Z-matrix of the N, CA and C atoms (Angstrom, degrees):
N
C 1 1.395
C 2 1.499 1 112.26
N 3 1.380 2 117.84 1 137.92
C 4 1.437 3 118.85 2 176.91
C 5 1.509 4 112.28 3 -89.25
N 6 1.234 5 117.33 4 150.73
C 7 1.502 6 121.94 5 178.85
C 8 1.563 7 107.86 6 -79.36
N 9 1.300 8 113.93 7 121.52
C 10 1.442 9 118.00 8 -174.05
C 11 1.520 10 115.62 9 -86.15
N 12 1.293 11 115.41 10 -8.94
C 13 1.501 12 116.28 11 -177.68
C 14 1.549 13 106.37 12 -159.70
N 15 1.326 14 114.91 13 172.39
C 16 1.434 15 121.03 14 176.46
C 17 1.456 16 110.08 15 -65.09
N 18 1.352 17 119.01 16 142.66
C 19 1.425 18 123.12 17 176.67
C 20 1.574 19 114.53 18 -106.27
N 21 1.228 20 116.01 19 128.64
C 22 1.427 21 122.23 20 -175.36
C 23 1.587 22 106.57 21 -81.32
N 24 1.372 23 115.82 22 125.90
C 25 1.429 24 117.98 23 169.79
C 26 1.585 25 106.11 24 -103.77
N 27 1.331 26 115.27 25 129.86
C 28 1.432 27 123.93 26 -169.59
C 29 1.549 28 108.72 27 -54.01
N 30 1.331 29 114.09 28 144.14
C 31 1.456 30 120.03 29 174.50
C 32 1.546 31 108.56 30 -67.00
N 33 1.309 32 119.96 31 -19.35
C 34 1.466 33 121.97 32 -178.44
C 35 1.532 34 111.09 33 -64.05
N 36 1.290 35 115.74 34 -21.05
C 37 1.575 36 116.90 35 176.65
C 38 1.444 37 113.89 36 -62.04
N 39 1.394 38 119.01 37 -23.75
C 40 1.429 39 117.77 38 175.41
C 41 1.499 40 116.06 39 -72.80
N 42 1.326 41 115.64 40 -8.00
C 43 1.480 42 115.55 41 176.51
C 44 1.601 43 110.25 42 -64.65
N 45 1.242 44 114.55 43 -27.29
C 46 1.528 45 118.60 44 -179.63
C 47 1.475 46 116.11 45 -123.09
N 48 1.373 47 115.87 46 -26.92
C 49 1.415 48 119.59 47 179.29
C 50 1.429 49 115.46 48 -77.09
N 51 1.337 50 122.71 49 143.40
C 52 1.463 51 126.47 50 172.41
C 53 1.443 52 112.78 51 -103.10
N 54 1.302 53 115.79 52 131.99
C 55 1.522 54 119.35 53 -179.85
C 56 1.523 55 110.03 54 -94.45
N 57 1.337 56 116.53 55 134.28
C 58 1.398 57 121.08 56 177.08
C 59 1.530 58 113.64 57 -151.87
N 60 1.318 59 118.38 58 167.46
C 61 1.415 60 125.78 59 174.42
C 62 1.531 61 106.01 60 -141.94
N 63 1.326 62 119.33 61 159.19
C 64 1.508 63 119.05 62 173.47
C 65 1.521 64 114.10 63 -61.20
N 66 1.261 65 121.30 64 147.45
C 67 1.447 66 122.19 65 177.60
C 68 1.534 67 111.18 66 -74.48
N 69 1.342 68 113.29 67 -20.97
C 70 1.460 69 117.07 68 178.15
C 71 1.519 70 113.00 69 -96.39
N 72 1.309 71 118.09 70 130.77
C 73 1.439 72 125.08 71 177.64
C 74 1.537 73 111.09 72 -52.31
N 75 1.340 74 118.57 73 138.39
C 76 1.399 75 119.76 74 173.55
C 77 1.432 76 117.81 75 63.69
N 78 1.338 77 120.20 76 20.79
C 79 1.455 78 124.71 77 -178.21
C 80 1.572 79 107.67 78 -77.44
N 81 1.382 80 115.18 79 110.60
C 82 1.417 81 116.41 80 -177.75
C 83 1.539 82 113.06 81 -104.25
N 84 1.256 83 116.42 82 17.20
C 85 1.460 84 118.35 83 178.35
C 86 1.567 85 110.83 84 -66.15
N 87 1.345 86 117.36 85 148.37
C 88 1.479 87 118.68 86 175.25
C 89 1.602 88 110.95 87 -54.51
N 90 1.278 89 116.22 88 149.37
C 91 1.505 90 116.49 89 -177.57
C 92 1.514 91 114.43 90 -54.79
N 93 1.313 92 115.32 91 -37.93
C 94 1.502 93 118.08 92 -178.97
C 95 1.458 94 115.61 93 -70.65
N 96 1.279 95 118.17 94 -10.23
C 97 1.461 96 124.21 95 175.83
C 98 1.530 97 112.94 96 -93.26
N 99 1.341 98 116.29 97 -10.55
C 100 1.449 99 117.22 98 -179.05
C 101 1.493 100 107.48 99 -95.29
N 102 1.389 101 122.95 100 117.12
C 103 1.399 102 125.81 101 -177.71
C 104 1.463 103 111.21 102 -70.06
N 105 1.412 104 114.57 103 161.60
C 106 1.477 105 121.90 104 -176.99
C 107 1.538 106 114.34 105 -50.61
N 108 1.308 107 115.16 106 -42.04
C 109 1.377 108 120.37 107 -170.89
C 110 1.550 109 111.51 108 -75.11
N 111 1.353 110 115.77 109 -10.53
C 112 1.414 111 120.00 110 176.09
C 113 1.448 112 114.84 111 -105.31
N 114 1.328 113 115.93 112 15.58
C 115 1.428 114 119.94 113 177.41
C 116 1.537 115 112.23 114 -108.75
N 117 1.342 116 116.49 115 139.87
C 118 1.460 117 121.61 116 -179.80
C 119 1.487 118 108.16 117 -107.26
N 120 1.416 119 113.33 118 100.63
C 121 1.489 120 118.25 119 170.57
C 122 1.643 121 107.08 120 -82.59
N 123 1.293 122 111.22 121 78.09
C 124 1.502 123 118.52 122 -163.83
C 125 1.491 124 110.07 123 -63.28
N 126 1.364 125 121.29 124 -37.27
C 127 1.511 126 120.26 125 177.49
C 128 1.508 127 113.27 126 -62.20
N 129 1.407 128 110.03 127 -43.87
C 130 1.470 129 111.62 128 178.00
C 131 1.521 130 114.96 129 -67.13
N 132 1.380 131 113.62 130 -28.33
C 133 1.457 132 117.68 131 177.99
C 134 1.533 133 112.98 132 -74.25
N 135 1.306 134 114.53 133 -39.34
C 136 1.531 135 120.34 134 -174.82
C 137 1.530 136 108.53 135 -84.62
N 138 1.250 137 117.14 136 -36.10
C 139 1.498 138 118.02 137 -179.03
C 140 1.520 139 114.18 138 -124.50
N 141 1.352 140 118.70 139 67.95
C 142 1.458 141 123.58 140 -170.76
C 143 1.534 142 112.15 141 -57.66
N 144 1.356 143 118.48 142 -28.00
C 145 1.493 144 118.73 143 178.78
C 146 1.458 145 114.17 144 -74.50
N 147 1.366 146 116.85 145 -21.89
C 148 1.517 147 120.25 146 -174.61
C 149 1.585 148 109.75 147 -121.67
N 150 1.334 149 118.59 148 -25.64
C 151 1.411 150 118.06 149 176.32
C 152 1.496 151 111.58 150 59.93
N 153 1.373 152 115.07 151 -137.58
C 154 1.494 153 119.27 152 179.96
C 155 1.612 154 114.58 153 -72.06
N 156 1.297 155 116.01 154 -3.78
C 157 1.475 156 120.21 155 -175.24
C 158 1.535 157 110.68 156 -96.12
N 159 1.342 158 118.91 157 19.66
C 160 1.464 159 120.73 158 178.11
C 161 1.516 160 107.10 159 -67.20
N 162 1.339 161 118.09 160 159.35
C 163 1.528 162 122.04 161 177.80
C 164 1.503 163 110.59 162 -53.05
N 165 1.297 164 115.31 163 150.78
C 166 1.419 165 122.34 164 -173.27
C 167 1.550 166 113.87 165 -60.67
N 168 1.398 167 114.72 166 -33.47
C 169 1.489 168 113.41 167 178.69
C 170 1.496 169 111.56 168 -71.26
N 171 1.406 170 119.65 169 -30.54
C 172 1.447 171 122.27 170 -179.23
C 173 1.576 172 104.44 171 -67.99
N 174 1.386 173 114.65 172 -50.30
C 175 1.455 174 117.09 173 -175.96
C 176 1.582 175 112.71 174 -58.44
N 177 1.348 176 111.66 175 -38.91
C 178 1.466 177 116.76 176 -178.50
C 179 1.603 178 111.14 177 -66.06
N 180 1.295 179 115.37 178 -46.96
C 181 1.443 180 117.48 179 178.97
C 182 1.467 181 111.87 180 -63.67
N 183 1.266 182 119.60 181 -38.23
C 184 1.493 183 125.96 182 -179.69
C 185 1.519 184 108.27 183 -63.75
N 186 1.328 185 117.13 184 -44.53
C 187 1.500 186 121.06 185 -178.13
C 188 1.549 187 109.56 186 -62.06
N 189 1.302 188 113.36 187 -46.59
C 190 1.527 189 122.74 188 179.53
C 191 1.512 190 109.55 189 -59.28
N 192 1.354 191 115.43 190 -46.16
C 193 1.474 192 120.50 191 179.68
C 194 1.518 193 112.09 192 -58.21
N 195 1.330 194 115.88 193 -49.22
C 196 1.474 195 121.85 194 179.11
C 197 1.608 196 111.10 195 -58.68
N 198 1.321 197 113.43 196 -45.21
C 199 1.521 198 116.80 197 -179.62
C 200 1.594 199 107.60 198 -66.27
N 201 1.255 200 116.16 199 -43.24
C 202 1.494 201 121.78 200 -177.40
C 203 1.597 202 109.01 201 -57.84
N 204 1.343 203 112.53 202 -40.05
C 205 1.436 204 119.24 203 -177.16
C 206 1.531 205 114.24 204 -77.71
N 207 1.388 206 118.41 205 -6.93
C 208 1.408 207 122.31 206 172.48
C 209 1.478 208 111.47 207 103.54
N 210 1.299 209 121.44 208 16.51
C 211 1.501 210 120.64 209 -177.75
C 212 1.591 211 108.57 210 -106.64
N 213 1.236 212 116.91 211 5.55
C 214 1.498 213 116.90 212 -179.11
C 215 1.495 214 111.99 213 -67.20
N 216 1.374 215 114.40 214 161.36
C 217 1.534 216 120.50 215 -175.40
C 218 1.508 217 104.23 216 -111.07
N 219 1.403 218 108.39 217 174.86
C 220 1.447 219 120.15 218 179.00
C 221 1.561 220 110.97 219 82.15
N 222 1.374 221 113.77 220 176.46
C 223 1.483 222 118.07 221 -176.05
C 224 1.532 223 111.16 222 -60.78
N 225 1.276 224 117.18 223 -36.79
C 226 1.496 225 123.15 224 -175.83
C 227 1.522 226 112.04 225 -85.33
N 228 1.296 227 116.68 226 -27.28
C 229 1.519 228 119.88 227 -173.58
C 230 1.438 229 109.30 228 77.70
N 231 1.333 230 121.47 229 12.50
C 232 1.425 231 125.81 230 177.87
C 233 1.523 232 111.48 231 -105.40
N 234 1.306 233 116.92 232 56.10
C 235 1.414 234 123.04 233 179.51
C 236 1.504 235 115.10 234 -168.08
N 237 1.253 236 119.75 235 154.43
C 238 1.518 237 124.37 236 174.58
C 239 1.473 238 107.13 237 -122.03
N 240 1.372 239 115.94 238 159.22
C 241 1.419 240 120.74 239 -179.10
C 242 1.539 241 109.37 240 -84.32
N 243 1.437 242 112.21 241 137.24
C 244 1.512 243 116.82 242 171.46
C 245 1.568 244 101.99 243 -117.75
N 246 1.241 245 117.45 244 106.90
C 247 1.481 246 126.32 245 -160.80
C 248 1.588 247 105.06 246 -112.13
N 249 1.424 248 108.07 247 125.91
C 250 1.529 249 115.05 248 175.69
C 251 1.487 250 112.84 249 -108.67
N 252 1.253 251 119.17 250 13.18
C 253 1.548 252 124.39 251 -179.29
C 254 1.485 253 111.99 252 -51.97
N 255 1.350 254 113.54 253 -53.06
C 256 1.535 255 118.79 254 -177.14
C 257 1.482 256 109.09 255 -64.43
N 258 1.340 257 121.45 256 -42.72
C 259 1.363 258 123.75 257 -176.03
C 260 1.589 259 111.89 258 -63.85
N 261 1.380 260 111.25 259 -42.63
C 262 1.481 261 118.10 260 176.40
C 263 1.525 262 112.97 261 -61.46
N 264 1.329 263 114.80 262 -37.70
C 265 1.560 264 120.09 263 179.85
C 266 1.586 265 105.38 264 -71.17
N 267 1.205 266 119.18 265 -37.49
C 268 1.520 267 122.74 266 -176.16
C 269 1.589 268 111.17 267 -75.42
N 270 1.289 269 112.08 268 -51.69
C 271 1.567 270 118.53 269 -169.98
C 272 1.464 271 110.48 270 -99.04
N 273 1.314 272 122.02 271 -20.45
C 274 1.417 273 124.98 272 -173.21
C 275 1.542 274 113.19 273 88.68
N 276 1.334 275 115.39 274 145.26
C 277 1.471 276 120.25 275 -179.26
C 278 1.580 277 114.26 276 -52.15
N 279 1.249 278 117.41 277 -38.24
C 280 1.481 279 121.94 278 -177.33
C 281 1.472 280 112.65 279 -60.07
N 282 1.382 281 114.03 280 -44.59
C 283 1.482 282 120.82 281 179.26
C 284 1.565 283 112.61 282 -62.79
N 285 1.293 284 112.61 283 -42.11
C 286 1.573 285 119.22 284 177.90
C 287 1.544 286 107.14 285 -66.08
N 288 1.358 287 115.33 286 -41.09
C 289 1.445 288 117.18 287 -175.78
C 290 1.589 289 109.50 288 -65.12
N 291 1.319 290 114.02 289 -38.59
C 292 1.443 291 116.34 290 -176.63
C 293 1.505 292 112.16 291 -67.45
N 294 1.343 293 117.83 292 -28.26
C 295 1.470 294 126.06 293 178.64
C 296 1.535 295 112.72 294 -78.74
N 297 1.343 296 112.72 295 -46.60
C 298 1.508 297 116.22 296 -166.58
C 299 1.609 298 111.57 297 -131.96
N 300 1.278 299 116.12 298 21.45
C 301 1.393 300 119.13 299 -175.01
C 302 1.589 301 115.41 300 -58.91
N 303 1.351 302 113.51 301 -37.83
C 304 1.490 303 115.84 302 178.35
C 305 1.554 304 111.92 303 -71.37
N 306 1.326 305 115.31 304 -35.26
C 307 1.497 306 117.13 305 179.06
C 308 1.612 307 109.24 306 -72.75
N 309 1.315 308 117.79 307 -37.99
C 310 1.480 309 121.56 308 178.14
C 311 1.544 310 106.93 309 -60.73
N 312 1.327 311 114.62 310 -46.90
C 313 1.440 312 118.09 311 -178.23
C 314 1.455 313 113.92 312 -60.74
N 315 1.316 314 117.91 313 -45.64
C 316 1.478 315 124.84 314 177.83
C 317 1.579 316 109.81 315 -58.79
N 318 1.361 317 113.53 316 -43.14
C 319 1.445 318 116.35 317 -175.05
C 320 1.552 319 109.80 318 -67.65
N 321 1.318 320 115.83 319 -37.36
C 322 1.498 321 116.64 320 -178.38
C 323 1.511 322 108.54 321 -71.91
N 324 1.327 323 115.12 322 -33.42
C 325 1.486 324 116.00 323 -178.73
C 326 1.492 325 111.56 324 -63.31
N 327 1.358 326 112.06 325 -37.18
C 328 1.551 327 117.86 326 -176.89
C 329 1.518 328 112.47 327 -80.05
N 330 1.346 329 118.54 328 -36.63
C 331 1.443 330 122.90 329 -171.26
C 332 1.506 331 114.66 330 -109.59
N 333 1.310 332 119.29 331 -19.41
C 334 1.485 333 120.36 332 -179.76
C 335 1.537 334 106.98 333 82.56
N 336 1.284 335 122.90 334 6.11
C 337 1.497 336 124.91 335 -175.86
C 338 1.491 337 106.23 336 -109.72
N 339 1.346 338 113.61 337 131.19
C 340 1.438 339 118.69 338 178.78
C 341 1.524 340 111.64 339 -89.40
N 342 1.347 341 117.75 340 110.04
C 343 1.411 342 119.07 341 -171.63
C 344 1.592 343 114.53 342 -70.92
N 345 1.275 344 117.28 343 -12.59
C 346 1.410 345 120.58 344 174.70
C 347 1.573 346 108.32 345 -69.19
N 348 1.325 347 115.73 346 -28.53
C 349 1.461 348 120.91 347 -176.89
C 350 1.513 349 115.73 348 -108.89
N 351 1.270 350 119.89 349 -20.55
C 352 1.417 351 125.86 350 -177.00
C 353 1.553 352 111.00 351 -140.69
N 354 1.317 353 119.61 352 142.21
C 355 1.459 354 119.44 353 -175.99
C 356 1.570 355 113.22 354 -63.66
N 357 1.287 356 113.28 355 146.82
C 358 1.492 357 117.59 356 171.19
C 359 1.541 358 107.09 357 -64.53
N 360 1.386 359 113.36 358 157.27
C 361 1.376 360 122.40 359 168.01
C 362 1.540 361 111.45 360 -110.81
N 363 1.331 362 115.73 361 118.72
C 364 1.450 363 115.19 362 -173.01
C 365 1.598 364 107.93 363 -128.17
N 366 1.264 365 114.57 364 161.12
C 367 1.503 366 121.06 365 -179.21
C 368 1.560 367 109.06 366 -159.16
N 369 1.290 368 118.88 367 138.50
C 370 1.424 369 119.14 368 177.76
C 371 1.531 370 113.26 369 -69.28
N 372 1.326 371 114.67 370 135.57
C 373 1.428 372 118.11 371 -175.97
C 374 1.543 373 111.89 372 -154.96
N 375 1.276 374 120.10 373 150.26
C 376 1.460 375 123.04 374 176.87
C 377 1.568 376 106.29 375 -76.60
N 378 1.348 377 118.16 376 102.24
C 379 1.412 378 122.29 377 -179.84
C 380 1.544 379 117.74 378 -88.24
N 381 1.337 380 114.44 379 -5.87
C 382 1.512 381 117.09 380 166.24
C 383 1.521 382 102.16 381 -166.09
N 384 1.393 383 114.11 382 165.94
C 385 1.384 384 119.79 383 -178.73
C 386 1.578 385 111.41 384 -120.68
N 387 1.286 386 114.16 385 151.62
C 388 1.471 387 116.10 386 -178.98
C 389 1.566 388 109.18 387 -124.21
N 390 1.227 389 116.37 388 150.50
C 391 1.477 390 118.88 389 -176.24
C 392 1.492 391 115.51 390 113.91
N 393 1.358 392 117.07 391 -167.36
C 394 1.332 393 120.30 392 179.06
C 395 1.544 394 115.42 393 105.53
N 396 1.242 395 118.39 394 -2.30
C 397 1.506 396 123.73 395 176.14
C 398 1.582 397 108.26 396 -80.11
N 399 1.367 398 108.99 397 130.49
C 400 1.465 399 113.87 398 175.02
C 401 1.544 400 109.24 399 -85.44
N 402 1.278 401 118.25 400 134.57
C 403 1.479 402 124.11 401 179.85
C 404 1.502 403 106.96 402 -136.34
N 405 1.370 404 115.13 403 157.65
C 406 1.406 405 118.79 404 172.38
C 407 1.503 406 108.07 405 -93.79
N 408 1.320 407 115.97 406 -170.05
C 409 1.519 408 120.38 407 -177.61
C 410 1.489 409 114.14 408 -67.75
N 411 1.295 410 119.23 409 -6.43
C 412 1.385 411 121.20 410 176.84
C 413 1.519 412 112.98 411 -116.75
N 414 1.346 413 112.10 412 17.65
C 415 1.525 414 124.40 413 173.59
C 416 1.524 415 112.27 414 70.72
N 417 1.404 416 119.39 415 15.35
C 418 1.448 417 118.48 416 177.40
C 419 1.577 418 106.68 417 -85.63
N 420 1.349 419 113.54 418 138.93
C 421 1.453 420 117.85 419 -179.68
C 422 1.515 421 110.23 420 -82.22
N 423 1.319 422 116.75 421 -167.80
C 424 1.466 423 119.83 422 -176.39
C 425 1.586 424 109.86 423 -77.60
N 426 1.312 425 115.86 424 -6.61
C 427 1.421 426 122.13 425 172.08
C 428 1.584 427 110.58 426 -91.33
N 429 1.271 428 120.28 427 112.97
C 430 1.490 429 117.72 428 -176.33
C 431 1.538 430 110.09 429 -54.53
N 432 1.268 431 113.60 430 135.99
C 433 1.481 432 121.24 431 178.30
C 434 1.457 433 119.69 432 78.13
N 435 1.355 434 114.20 433 -0.71
C 436 1.528 435 121.61 434 176.45
C 437 1.619 436 108.84 435 -101.93
N 438 1.285 437 113.79 436 113.11
C 439 1.454 438 116.30 437 -178.38
C 440 1.508 439 114.45 438 -105.95
N 441 1.224 440 119.96 439 142.07
C 442 1.462 441 125.55 440 -179.39
C 443 1.524 442 109.35 441 -90.69
N 444 1.393 443 115.81 442 84.64
C 445 1.433 444 120.24 443 -179.23
C 446 1.589 445 108.37 444 -121.34
N 447 1.333 446 114.48 445 174.22
C 448 1.457 447 116.52 446 -177.58
C 449 1.598 448 112.06 447 69.99
N 450 1.288 449 112.07 448 -142.30
C 451 1.489 450 116.18 449 -176.02
C 452 1.619 451 113.05 450 -60.71
N 453 1.300 452 115.17 451 -28.44
C 454 1.497 453 117.09 452 177.44
C 455 1.443 454 113.07 453 -73.76
N 456 1.330 455 121.87 454 -6.61
C 457 1.445 456 123.43 455 -174.73
C 458 1.644 457 103.95 456 -89.27
N 459 1.306 458 117.42 457 -79.95
C 460 1.401 459 118.20 458 172.82
C 461 1.474 460 107.51 459 -159.53
N 462 1.340 461 116.33 460 174.65
C 463 1.471 462 118.33 461 -177.97
C 464 1.497 463 113.18 462 -88.63
N 465 1.362 464 118.24 463 126.82
C 466 1.492 465 119.81 464 177.55
C 467 1.523 466 111.75 465 -90.77
N 468 1.336 467 114.58 466 3.86
C 469 1.516 468 117.72 467 -174.59
C 470 1.450 469 114.44 468 -100.49
N 471 1.227 470 122.22 469 -1.95
C 472 1.439 471 123.89 470 175.85
C 473 1.523 472 112.81 471 75.75
N 474 1.335 473 114.88 472 -155.74
C 475 1.504 474 120.33 473 -168.45
C 476 1.503 475 112.84 474 -71.97
N 477 1.321 476 120.71 475 -8.91
C 478 1.459 477 118.12 476 -176.89
C 479 1.476 478 117.61 477 -93.36
N 480 1.343 479 118.73 478 6.80
C 481 1.470 480 124.01 479 177.58
C 482 1.518 481 109.86 480 -126.14
N 483 1.359 482 108.53 481 135.78
C 484 1.527 483 115.17 482 175.99
C 485 1.626 484 108.55 483 -70.14
N 486 1.293 485 115.04 484 -35.42
C 487 1.439 486 121.35 485 174.80
C 488 1.461 487 112.87 486 -129.57
N 489 1.270 488 116.67 487 -95.00
C 490 1.434 489 113.54 488 173.97
C 491 1.577 490 106.82 489 -178.34
N 492 1.362 491 119.15 490 179.44
C 493 1.400 492 124.74 491 176.21
C 494 1.562 493 105.62 492 -87.36
N 495 1.273 494 122.09 493 112.51
C 496 1.453 495 125.87 494 -169.36
C 497 1.541 496 109.08 495 -64.17
N 498 1.358 497 116.28 496 -37.72
C 499 1.418 498 119.88 497 -177.97
C 500 1.538 499 110.47 498 -64.51
N 501 1.324 500 113.92 499 -46.85
C 502 1.520 501 115.06 500 -175.08
C 503 1.577 502 109.95 501 -69.95
N 504 1.350 503 114.80 502 -39.55
C 505 1.502 504 120.38 503 176.84
C 506 1.528 505 108.28 504 -59.03
N 507 1.242 506 117.17 505 -53.63
C 508 1.387 507 120.21 506 -173.74
C 509 1.585 508 111.35 507 -61.74
N 510 1.313 509 114.93 508 -40.50
C 511 1.447 510 119.12 509 177.86
C 512 1.446 511 111.61 510 -66.18
N 513 1.376 512 117.89 511 -50.84
C 514 1.391 513 120.22 512 176.80
C 515 1.411 514 118.14 513 -54.49
N 516 1.301 515 118.49 514 -51.38
C 517 1.451 516 121.74 515 -178.54
C 518 1.473 517 110.43 516 -70.52
N 519 1.370 518 117.59 517 -33.48
C 520 1.488 519 116.47 518 177.72
C 521 1.429 520 115.51 519 -71.90
N 522 1.306 521 120.29 520 -27.19
C 523 1.418 522 124.20 521 178.36
C 524 1.598 523 114.23 522 -85.32
N 525 1.355 524 113.93 523 -45.20
C 526 1.414 525 119.37 524 -166.95
C 527 1.586 526 108.19 525 -100.74
N 528 1.298 527 123.92 526 -24.84
C 529 1.425 528 121.37 527 -169.65
C 530 1.555 529 112.39 528 -111.23
N 531 1.317 530 115.14 529 -53.84
C 532 1.432 531 121.38 530 -176.12
C 533 1.480 532 115.34 531 -52.39
N 534 1.335 533 118.56 532 -44.92
C 535 1.523 534 120.77 533 -179.31
C 536 1.501 535 113.35 534 -56.44
N 537 1.324 536 115.22 535 -25.01
C 538 1.457 537 120.87 536 178.98
C 539 1.505 538 117.15 537 -98.45
N 540 1.335 539 120.90 538 -2.03
C 541 1.366 540 129.52 539 -177.76
C 542 1.513 541 115.78 540 -113.75
N 543 1.391 542 116.54 541 -35.68
C 544 1.363 543 120.25 542 -172.89
C 545 1.487 544 116.51 543 -85.30
N 546 1.344 545 115.26 544 -9.61
C 547 1.453 546 122.70 545 -174.87
C 548 1.501 547 116.09 546 -58.02
N 549 1.346 548 113.17 547 -43.73
C 550 1.515 549 120.89 548 179.84
C 551 1.529 550 110.45 549 -56.27
N 552 1.353 551 114.23 550 -46.68
C 553 1.418 552 121.77 551 -177.37
C 554 1.509 553 109.88 552 -64.77
N 555 1.243 554 117.01 553 -50.43
C 556 1.472 555 121.70 554 -177.59
C 557 1.546 556 111.37 555 -65.97
N 558 1.303 557 115.74 556 -28.31
C 559 1.503 558 115.68 557 179.75
C 560 1.569 559 112.23 558 -66.40
N 561 1.312 560 112.31 559 -29.23
C 562 1.491 561 114.29 560 176.93
C 563 1.503 562 111.33 561 -82.67
N 564 1.341 563 120.81 562 -22.15
C 565 1.426 564 123.98 563 -177.39
C 566 1.481 565 116.52 564 -102.33
N 567 1.325 566 113.99 565 2.55
C 568 1.526 567 119.98 566 -170.04
C 569 1.555 568 111.13 567 -64.59
N 570 1.357 569 115.37 568 -22.85
C 571 1.404 570 114.02 569 -175.47
C 572 1.529 571 110.30 570 -99.72
N 573 1.239 572 118.42 571 16.27
C 574 1.510 573 122.04 572 178.16
C 575 1.572 574 103.77 573 -69.95
N 576 1.329 575 118.05 574 130.12
C 577 1.387 576 121.84 575 -178.87
C 578 1.568 577 112.29 576 -67.39
N 579 1.269 578 120.38 577 151.63
C 580 1.409 579 122.74 578 -177.71
C 581 1.453 580 112.27 579 -57.00
N 582 1.373 581 118.40 580 145.38
C 583 1.486 582 121.17 581 -178.15
C 584 1.474 583 106.57 582 -88.63
N 585 1.370 584 115.16 583 129.15
C 586 1.439 585 120.20 584 -179.73
C 587 1.505 586 112.77 585 -66.11
N 588 1.317 587 113.04 586 138.84
C 589 1.498 588 120.24 587 170.13
C 590 1.442 589 114.96 588 -101.59
N 591 1.309 590 114.46 589 2.98
C 592 1.520 591 118.93 590 -179.32
C 593 1.484 592 112.44 591 -80.06
N 594 1.331 593 115.36 592 59.86
C 595 1.508 594 121.06 593 -172.52
C 596 1.535 595 104.04 594 -128.87
N 597 1.306 596 115.90 595 149.20
C 598 1.533 597 122.39 596 174.59
C 599 1.584 598 108.05 597 -58.87
N 600 1.268 599 116.57 598 -46.07
C 601 1.453 600 119.55 599 -173.17
C 602 1.520 601 112.82 600 -63.35
N 603 1.383 602 114.51 601 -37.27
C 604 1.505 603 118.51 602 173.49
C 605 1.465 604 111.99 603 -68.32
N 606 1.303 605 119.93 604 -37.70
C 607 1.453 606 121.37 605 -177.70
C 608 1.584 607 107.51 606 -66.65
N 609 1.342 608 117.55 607 -44.38
C 610 1.435 609 120.81 608 177.15
C 611 1.506 610 113.49 609 -60.27
N 612 1.317 611 116.67 610 -44.28
C 613 1.461 612 117.29 611 176.21
C 614 1.507 613 116.57 612 -65.12
N 615 1.333 614 114.17 613 -37.84
C 616 1.516 615 119.71 614 174.60
C 617 1.484 616 114.71 615 -63.23
N 618 1.354 617 116.03 616 -37.86
C 619 1.434 618 126.76 617 -176.15
C 620 1.591 619 105.23 618 -69.48
N 621 1.307 620 115.36 619 -45.87
C 622 1.524 621 120.83 620 178.82
C 623 1.500 622 109.80 621 -62.68
N 624 1.235 623 122.04 622 -42.34
C 625 1.458 624 121.89 623 179.14
C 626 1.489 625 112.63 624 -64.72
N 627 1.341 626 114.62 625 -49.82
C 628 1.494 627 121.44 626 178.21
C 629 1.584 628 112.11 627 -59.57
N 630 1.229 629 117.95 628 -38.49
C 631 1.499 630 121.64 629 176.75
C 632 1.491 631 108.76 630 -64.17
N 633 1.363 632 117.62 631 -43.33
C 634 1.523 633 120.74 632 -177.80
C 635 1.485 634 105.90 633 -67.95
N 636 1.314 635 121.44 634 -47.00
C 637 1.459 636 120.87 635 -177.80
C 638 1.537 637 111.43 636 -62.80
N 639 1.332 638 117.72 637 -44.73
C 640 1.427 639 120.23 638 176.18
C 641 1.561 640 111.74 639 -60.16
N 642 1.207 641 120.13 640 -38.60
C 643 1.498 642 122.52 641 174.81
C 644 1.489 643 109.28 642 -58.54
N 645 1.313 644 118.49 643 -46.68
C 646 1.405 645 121.24 644 -178.07
C 647 1.520 646 115.26 645 -64.39
N 648 1.335 647 111.56 646 -37.71
C 649 1.454 648 121.16 647 179.73
C 650 1.506 649 111.59 648 -65.93
N 651 1.389 650 113.67 649 -39.96
C 652 1.534 651 118.05 650 -176.22
C 653 1.489 652 112.13 651 -79.65
N 654 1.365 653 120.07 652 7.48
C 655 1.477 654 117.57 653 -174.19
C 656 1.562 655 106.15 654 -69.93
N 657 1.311 656 116.13 655 -33.33
C 658 1.522 657 121.73 656 -179.27
C 659 1.451 658 109.77 657 54.62
N 660 1.457 659 119.58 658 50.87
C 661 1.384 660 119.33 659 173.98
C 662 1.434 661 121.51 660 -66.29
N 663 1.316 662 116.85 661 154.48
C 664 1.535 663 122.24 662 -171.80
C 665 1.494 664 108.88 663 -97.56
N 666 1.280 665 120.25 664 -7.97
C 667 1.509 666 119.91 665 -173.19
C 668 1.590 667 107.71 666 -116.62
N 669 1.335 668 113.95 667 144.46
C 670 1.448 669 118.46 668 175.51
C 671 1.516 670 112.23 669 -90.25
N 672 1.314 671 118.91 670 166.54
C 673 1.426 672 121.34 671 176.49
C 674 1.580 673 110.92 672 -64.14
N 675 1.259 674 115.55 673 -35.27
C 676 1.438 675 115.76 674 -179.86
C 677 1.537 676 113.53 675 -69.91
N 678 1.279 677 117.68 676 -24.64
C 679 1.477 678 119.40 677 178.35
C 680 1.556 679 108.91 678 -67.49
N 681 1.337 680 115.29 679 -35.21
C 682 1.469 681 116.07 680 178.95
C 683 1.550 682 110.53 681 -71.51
N 684 1.297 683 114.39 682 -34.14
C 685 1.436 684 123.03 683 178.13
C 686 1.508 685 109.53 684 -61.22
N 687 1.388 686 118.86 685 -45.34
C 688 1.407 687 123.36 686 -178.05
C 689 1.526 688 111.64 687 -66.90
N 690 1.310 689 115.03 688 -37.73
C 691 1.501 690 119.51 689 -179.82
C 692 1.560 691 109.27 690 -69.02
N 693 1.299 692 114.22 691 -33.43
C 694 1.565 693 116.28 692 -179.13
C 695 1.597 694 108.08 693 -73.33
N 696 1.324 695 119.17 694 -14.38
C 697 1.456 696 118.79 695 -177.79
C 698 1.517 697 110.94 696 90.43
């Protein structure tokens, strides 16, 4: 089967994998033929305090810069090595397999390369797109009264987020934007009579919610949310 789209390799792989390219431009030797002194672990070199754990936007731009400069690996030169050799030596293959086995298996299925024996080849890419909602100048969609705010508006977080923090986006848009955009719509609807809740469906929904909340309240748990946070580190 052919791969129909780009495949995202988890950022978690950088916890143990080391990213490098050859120090020599256009070096097409297999990775195991390039000695340590001829490898450029460029993230570790540029950001010694963070190494391979720099934020994803920094890692992505650095990888593209190395490839654009002619140091990329593979047939196209549009990739950098993500190498687990040292991690496997230090922790053992079993430990790495327990952490990343599903990702390694997926990578080998797609590329035919065994990442336990040879570095992965990675490159920054847009693996999906966001957006496409039509809105007017007040952020109302084609459905009257439905506004595109919060995460569906745009990202306030810049290059380091795939989407955004939904709480911050909703709070920011709700406080600073919506009060200045929804007024025109509400002005036309303000005389709409109140919607009756004296309906069987409403009573059933209200009862279901109250029963669920009551069940949660009566749990009488002995542990606080912060205790779970501390145990998780």
